[in-house]
C-alpha positions as a printed Julia matrix, in Angstrom:
488×3 Matrix{Float64}:
 112.61   99.7   102.88
 109.26  101.12  103.91
 108.64  102.28  107.44
 106.61   99.7   109.29
 107.27   97.06  106.62
 110.95   96.51  107.26
 112.16   92.92  107.2
 112.78   91.29  110.56
 114.09   87.99  111.81
 117.01   86.36  113.49
 120.39   87.85  112.68
 123.27   89.34  114.56
 125.05   92.11  116.35
 128.7    92.91  116.55
 131.84   94.29  117.93
 135.15   94.71  119.33
 135.57   97.25  122.07
 136.77  100.68  121.16
 137.32  103.62  123.43
 134.55  106.2   123.42
 135.48  109.73  122.42
 136.59  111.86  125.27
 134.17  114.49  126.51
 134.8   117.88  124.97
 133.46  121.39  125.19
 130.2   122.08  123.33
 130.55  122.51  119.58
 131.35  126.08  118.64
 129.75  127.86  115.76
 132.44  128.32  113.1
 133.94  131.76  112.87
 132.79  132.45  109.34
 132.87  135.68  107.4
 129.44  137.14  106.78
 130.11  137.67  103.07
 128.45  134.92  101.02
 130.87  132.78   98.97
 130.36  132.48   95.23
 129.21  128.89   94.94
 127.86  128.74   91.42
 131.24  128.5    89.68
 131.91  125.11   91.3
 128.48  123.71   90.47
 127.55  123.68   94.16
 124.48  125.66   95.21
 124.61  124.84   98.93
 127.61  124.11  101.12
 127.57  122.83  104.71
 130.37  122.73  107.29
 129.38  120.6   110.29
 131.28  120.12  113.54
 130.31  117.43  116.03
 131.55  117.86  119.59
 131.79  114.08  119.95
 129.06  113.72  122.52
 125.93  115.85  122.08
 125.76  118.74  119.61
 126.3   119.75  116.01
 127.44  123.21  114.97
 126.52  123.93  111.37
 127.57  126.75  109.05
 126.03  126.85  105.59
 126.14  128.99  102.46
 123.44  129.18   99.82
 123.24  130.63   96.35
 120.59  133.28   95.73
 117.03  132.0    96.09
 113.65  133.72   96.29
 112.63  131.11   98.89
 112.52  132.66  102.38
 111.4   129.59  104.35
 114.2   127.3   105.55
 113.4   124.01  107.27
 114.41  120.44  108.02
 112.26  117.51  109.19
 109.3   119.06  111.01
 109.62  116.74  114.01
 113.21  117.91  114.56
 112.5   121.67  114.6
 112.58  121.92  118.41
 116.2   120.74  118.52
 117.56  123.66  116.46
 118.87  126.69  118.29
 120.7   129.96  117.6
 119.65  130.01  113.95
 121.26  133.12  112.41
 121.84  134.45  108.94
 124.41  136.88  107.6
 123.1   140.36  106.83
 125.9   142.59  105.59
 128.81  142.29  107.97
 126.8   141.02  110.91
 124.67  138.08  111.97
 120.94  138.37  112.63
 118.71  135.94  114.46
 116.28  134.25  112.05
 112.59  134.53  112.86
 111.03  131.14  113.58
 107.46  130.44  112.47
 106.22  127.03  113.57
 108.76  124.62  112.02
 110.4   127.04  109.56
 112.86  129.91  109.82
 112.56  133.04  107.68
 115.85  133.8   105.93
 116.21  136.53  103.29
 118.46  134.99  100.63
 117.69  136.8    97.36
 121.36  137.77   97.0
 122.76  134.58   98.52
 123.18  134.06  102.23
 125.06  132.36  105.02
 123.32  130.56  107.86
 124.6   129.06  111.07
 122.95  127.2   113.94
 123.26  124.44  116.49
 121.46  121.12  116.56
 121.02  119.08  119.76
 121.72  115.66  118.24
 121.88  113.62  121.44
 118.67  115.15  122.79
 116.89  114.57  119.48
 117.94  110.92  119.48
 116.74  110.45  123.06
 113.41  112.2   122.58
 112.51  111.1   119.05
 114.05  107.61  119.24
 112.91  106.96  115.68
 115.01  105.42  112.91
 113.52  107.82  110.37
 114.66  110.9   112.33
 117.19  110.19  115.1
 118.2   107.32  117.38
 121.18  106.55  119.59
 123.15  103.45  120.46
 125.65  104.23  123.18
 127.92  106.96  121.82
 126.73  106.51  118.23
 123.93  108.65  116.79
 122.06  107.75  113.62
 120.02  110.41  111.82
 119.32  111.12  108.14
 120.72  114.51  107.07
 117.14  115.7   106.53
 116.88  115.77  110.32
 119.75  118.2   110.95
 120.42  120.18  107.75
 118.36  123.36  107.29
 117.71  124.28  103.68
 115.34  126.28  101.49
 111.98  124.52  101.19
 111.92  124.96   97.42
 114.85  123.26   95.69
 116.42  123.42   92.24
 116.25  119.9    90.8
 119.48  120.47   88.86
 121.5   121.81   91.78
 123.93  120.04   94.11
 125.11  120.56   97.65
 128.36  119.71   99.39
 128.64  118.48  102.95
 131.79  118.38  105.07
 131.71  116.98  108.61
 134.32  117.1   111.35
 133.28  114.12  113.52
 135.09  115.05  116.71
 137.95  113.36  118.58
 138.2   109.58  118.04
 134.9   109.7   116.13
 133.66  108.87  112.65
 131.0   110.21  110.33
 129.43  107.89  107.76
 127.02  108.84  105.0
 125.38  107.21  101.99
 126.09  110.31   99.91
 128.74  110.09   97.22
 132.15  110.82   98.8
 134.36  113.45   97.24
 137.68  111.91   96.23
 140.71  112.89   98.3
 138.61  114.99  100.69
 137.84  112.99  103.86
 134.34  113.32  105.33
 133.18  115.36  102.32
 130.19  114.38  100.21
 128.06  115.65   97.33
 124.44  115.03   96.34
 121.64  116.71   94.44
 119.57  119.11   96.52
 116.2   117.32   95.98
 117.58  114.15   97.61
 118.05  115.83  100.97
 114.45  115.44  102.1
 114.54  111.64  101.68
 118.26  111.11  102.27
 119.63  107.82  103.55
 120.97  107.21  107.03
 124.09  108.85  108.4
 125.93  108.19  111.65
 128.18  110.09  114.07
 130.34  108.87  116.92
 132.41  105.95  118.19
 131.8   103.66  115.25
 133.84  100.65  114.23
 134.32  101.06  110.48
 135.22   98.48  107.85
 135.16   97.99  104.1
 133.41   94.65  103.49
 134.0    92.84  100.17
 131.01   92.35   97.87
 131.93   91.04   94.43
 134.1    93.58   92.65
 133.24   96.36   95.1
 132.82   96.85   98.85
 130.11   97.74  101.32
 130.93  100.39  103.93
 130.06   98.97  107.35
 129.64  101.06  110.47
 129.15   99.23  113.77
 127.81  100.78  116.97
 129.33   98.39  119.53
 127.04   99.14  122.47
 125.19   96.0   123.66
 125.9    93.86  120.62
 126.61   90.15  120.93
 129.33   89.75  118.3
 132.92   90.76  117.94
 133.77   93.13  115.13
 135.22   90.23  113.12
 132.05   88.17  113.54
 129.9    91.1   112.46
 132.06   91.71  109.39
 131.8    88.04  108.45
 128.02   88.18  108.74
 127.65   91.26  106.55
 130.25   89.97  104.07
 128.39   86.67  103.7
 125.1    88.46  103.02
 126.64   91.0   100.65
 128.55   88.23   98.9
 125.34   86.32   98.2
 123.75   89.39   96.59
 126.91   90.13   94.61
 126.99   86.54   93.39
 123.4    86.87   92.19
 124.48   89.93   90.19
 127.39   87.92   88.75
 129.94   89.69   90.91
 128.98   93.24   90.0
 126.59   95.05   92.34
 124.67   97.93   90.76
 125.29   99.99   93.94
 128.95  100.97   93.96
 128.7   102.77   97.32
 126.4   101.22   99.93
 126.37  102.08  103.62
 125.35   99.46  106.18
 124.91  100.54  109.8
 124.65   97.91  112.53
 123.44   98.77  116.01
 121.58   97.31  118.94
 117.98   96.25  118.69
 115.54   94.5   121.01
 114.21   90.96  121.29
 115.64   87.99  119.43
 115.01   89.27  115.93
 116.95   91.38  113.48
 115.23   94.3   111.79
 116.29   96.2   108.71
 115.34   99.28  106.74
 116.77  100.75  103.56
 116.67  104.4   102.48
 117.88  105.5    99.06
 117.97  109.29   98.82
 121.44  110.35   97.66
 122.68  106.76   97.83
 121.48  103.49   99.41
 121.9   103.07  103.15
 120.81  100.04  105.19
 120.13  100.2   108.92
 120.27   96.84  110.71
 119.27   96.45  114.36
 120.25   93.32  116.25
 120.19   92.62  119.98
 122.84   90.99  122.14
 120.77   87.78  121.88
 121.9    87.44  118.29
 125.06   85.34  118.2
 127.42   83.83  115.6
 125.32   80.68  115.25
 122.21   82.66  114.32
 123.83   84.83  111.68
 123.94   82.02  109.15
 120.14   81.78  109.31
 119.67   85.54  108.96
 117.9    86.72  105.83
 117.35   90.35  106.76
 120.65   91.81  105.53
 120.39   89.98  102.2
 116.79   91.17  101.83
 117.75   94.79  102.48
 120.74   94.67  100.14
 118.42   93.57   97.33
 116.43   96.73   98.05
 119.62   98.79   97.97
 120.48   97.43   94.51
 117.06   97.91   92.91
 115.42  101.21   91.88
 112.82  102.83   94.09
 109.41  102.25   92.49
 107.35  104.05   95.14
 105.05  103.03   97.97
 102.16  102.3    95.62
 104.15   99.39   94.19
 105.68   98.12   97.43
 104.35   94.64   96.65
 106.86   94.34   93.79
 109.91   95.76   95.54
 109.19   93.77   98.7
 108.18   90.7    96.7
 111.42   90.75   94.73
 113.51   91.03   97.91
 111.46   88.3    99.62
 111.85   85.89   96.69
 115.4    86.71   95.61
 116.91   86.65   99.1
 116.61   82.83   99.46
 117.44   82.35   95.78
 120.76   84.12   96.32
 121.51   82.27   99.55
 120.69   78.78   98.24
 122.89   79.31   95.19
 125.96   80.03   97.33
 125.22   77.21   99.75
 124.06   79.21  102.78
 120.76   77.35  102.88
 119.77   73.98  101.42
 117.45   73.36   98.46
 115.1    71.6   100.86
 114.87   74.67  103.11
 114.41   76.96  100.11
 111.38   75.07   98.84
 109.94   74.28  102.28
 109.95   77.99  103.18
 108.1    78.78   99.95
 105.53   76.06  100.64
 104.93   77.54  104.1
 105.06   81.22  103.14
 103.47   81.66   99.73
  99.89   80.74  100.76
  99.92   83.97  102.83
 100.16   85.87   99.56
  97.08   84.41   97.9
  94.11   86.76   97.37
  91.25   86.66   99.84
  87.61   87.74   99.53
  87.37   91.34   98.38
  90.92   91.41   97.02
  91.48   93.93   94.21
  94.89   92.81   93.0
  98.41   93.43   94.25
  98.36   97.06   93.13
  95.32   97.85   95.25
  95.21   95.4    98.19
  98.03   96.42  100.49
  97.92   93.95  103.34
 101.11   92.53  104.83
 100.56   89.1   103.28
  99.8    90.43   99.81
 102.71   92.91   99.93
 105.44   90.46  100.94
 104.24   86.96  100.06
 101.89   88.07   97.3
 104.77   89.93   95.71
 107.04   86.9    96.16
 104.38   84.67   94.58
 104.23   86.98   91.57
 108.03   86.73   91.23
 108.02   82.93   91.45
 105.3    82.67   88.81
 107.19   85.09   86.54
 110.39   83.1    87.02
 108.8    79.7    86.33
 106.73   80.95   83.4
 109.7    82.62   81.74
 111.78   79.47   82.08
 108.95   77.25   80.82
 108.09   79.4    77.79
 111.73   79.91   76.72
 113.02   76.41   77.35
 114.94   77.65   80.41
 116.86   80.2    78.33
 115.41   83.18   80.18
 114.32   83.8    83.74
 113.68   86.51   86.29
 117.47   86.68   86.66
 117.71   88.26   83.21
 115.33   91.03   84.24
 117.28   91.88   87.4
 120.64   91.7    85.65
 119.42   93.98   82.86
 118.15   96.54   85.35
 121.35   96.19   87.35
 123.47   96.96   84.3
 121.82  100.39   84.06
 123.39  101.22   87.44
 119.98  102.02   88.93
 119.86  101.56   92.7
 117.46  102.56   95.46
 118.74  106.1    94.93
 116.96  106.21   91.54
 113.22  106.37   90.99
 111.66  104.23   88.28
 108.06  104.09   87.18
 106.79  100.52   87.45
 106.27  100.46   83.69
 110.03  100.92   83.28
 110.54   97.68   85.22
 107.97   95.83   83.13
 109.47   97.16   79.9
 112.91   96.06   81.09
 111.46   92.58   81.58
 110.16   92.55   78.03
 113.48   93.67   76.54
 115.62   91.35   78.68
 113.63   88.19   77.93
 112.13   88.88   74.51
 108.71   88.02   75.95
 105.74   89.83   77.47
 105.45   87.33   80.33
 106.11   89.86   83.08
 103.69   92.39   81.61
 100.97   89.78   81.12
 101.27   88.46   84.67
 101.23   92.04   85.97
  97.91   92.55   84.2
  96.53   89.27   85.58
  97.81   89.3    89.17
  98.46   92.94   90.01
  95.64   94.8    88.35
  93.07   92.07   89.1
  92.69   89.6    92.0
  93.94   86.72   89.88
  94.88   83.48   91.54
  97.57   80.81   91.49
  96.97   77.11   92.03
  99.93   76.59   94.35
  99.33   72.87   94.86
  99.43   72.3    91.11
 102.46   74.56   90.67
 104.48   72.69   93.31
 103.4    69.34   91.88
 104.54   70.34   88.4
 107.86   71.48   89.87
 108.19   68.17   91.69
 108.18   69.59   95.22
 106.19   67.78   97.92
 106.03   68.58  101.62
 107.23   65.81  103.94
 107.25   66.59  107.63
 109.32   69.71  108.16
 111.15   69.25  104.87
 110.36   68.35  101.26
 111.01   65.56   98.79
 111.73   66.1    95.11
 110.18   64.29   92.17
 112.66   64.39   89.3
 110.07   62.98   86.9
 107.79   66.01   87.34
 107.14   68.13   84.2
 109.07   71.15   85.51
 111.73   69.3    87.51
 114.53   70.77   85.39
 113.17   74.27   85.97
 113.02   73.6    89.72
 116.66   72.55   89.67
 117.74   75.55   87.6
 116.2    78.05   90.03
 118.5    76.92   92.85
 121.53   75.9    90.79
 124.8    77.76   91.52
 125.61   80.41   88.94
 129.23   80.81   87.94
 130.61   84.33   88.17
 132.24   85.55   84.95
 135.98   86.13   85.12
 137.05   89.8    85.15
 137.56   91.18   81.65
């Protein structure tokens, strides 16, 4: 979810061969009238028409409602890959003046802009998942990389994006699709700067079931170790575990998952939420069908996709929730055993304990405190809620209540909204109290005592359970399968 903190471990790649798009002539700038369309009547302030030549370049034509903003830009690191930036002035086109990483465009009466973007070159040079990368004939780049727009945006305005992906190609986006208009999407203008991933090229595309909805999967087949069917099974298993946790109804009704080659033996994932959640998963050809069952990365990232963005300052909670809930979801559907679930917590949670000089989870942002410290907070919340309410309430109630609001990684919540949701969902102040004790101050947790009370004891590489322990019933309830309500 956060650059440099993305989950990583063994998982898988994919694919079935598919012919690459044939080479074509460079993308041509659309022959567009200079007169600016009236966009306001449709509720759209910006409109983009994008053509991909199938191999290297985008040709973009855009129209904008009147704005006093003269500086147009995209991601600063991508500025060098824009060329032939022009704007309509009367009945003719005029080259826009470039100043550093912005272009000066007079648009007080509305304007049209057109340009080219060297997508393949950007992917080769930048080679960065946050801007542009390539995998064979597939290019992944958030729209903030290749869509010029006024620097100042109207928070109430929307834009529309239509993409022609080229012969034999696909375009996938996390933006909300417009019904009955292929490759057309809408989003609010402020989301563009932190928009989720999008992909162009020779993708294998599938709708993967996830509870009562689907996840849109795009596979870049270059150098992956799985067939398309194996990759779909992997993603479906992970998405199914998350959907089961949410009782069959994912908060995110439109999630994009992109799968492409990575390096080494591990799988890496990152989730972006602007305009709609999108998950990028990178797996090398060393990942095979036998390793996908042990993969936790996709499940981890899909928990991010289905939870509101609470900002980098509170990464310990968003990462802690995903770290704790991922094995909870997988053990409940039988992907991992109860013994593995508890053994992994015994091994991992000590990394989240405070060390000398710690100032609490909100202020000490080391790797261990962010991931395992956050997971420790979640376990303590879960156990305490169950203990204080006679197992009537748990952390599940908090997540389900937030999920019912429809909030996903595309929505921003203040952390206090999450804590207040915990209070309302459980009728207790447990989550708030533990936040005050463990997040705002160093706090501490006696893990040995906690595991003993739960009746969990390490034995070799596994664990043994003590069913006479005081919290044995709570231990069992945390990993117990949860039945999914019948539709209606």
